[in-house]
C-alpha positions, 0 to 999 in steps of 0.5 A: 320517034326517039325524041318523042319517047325522050320527051314522054319519059321526061314528062312522066318523071317530072310528073311523078316528082311533082305528084309527091309534093304536098302542094300539088293539085293534080291528086287528092293526096300526094303520092308516097316517097317511093314515087319520088325515087322512081321519078329520079330514077326515070330522070337518070334513065332519060339522061342515059337515053339522051346520050344514045340520041344526041351527041356532044354538048347537045346531050346535057343541053337538051336534058337540062332544058327539058327538065327546066321547062317541064318543071315550070310547065307542068304545075302551071298547066295544072293550075290553069286547067284545075282553076276554080271559077270565082 
């Protein structure tokens, strides 16, 4: 159950950071830079949360793999879902 919360919190933080970019396609206008700061704060909180869940090197490994996968997966998924038919 805690790992599901870890993934959800990590997804939320990466989505907040993505939505502040001017090239994002999810919203009509990008979110203000305060949302980017909130996303980075949530990333730090998820790292602290990962320390509570995992042990040893699994903390850094799981957090980095989660950040890398979600940083690539969220924009690609939005591109596929909101693609305009040609």
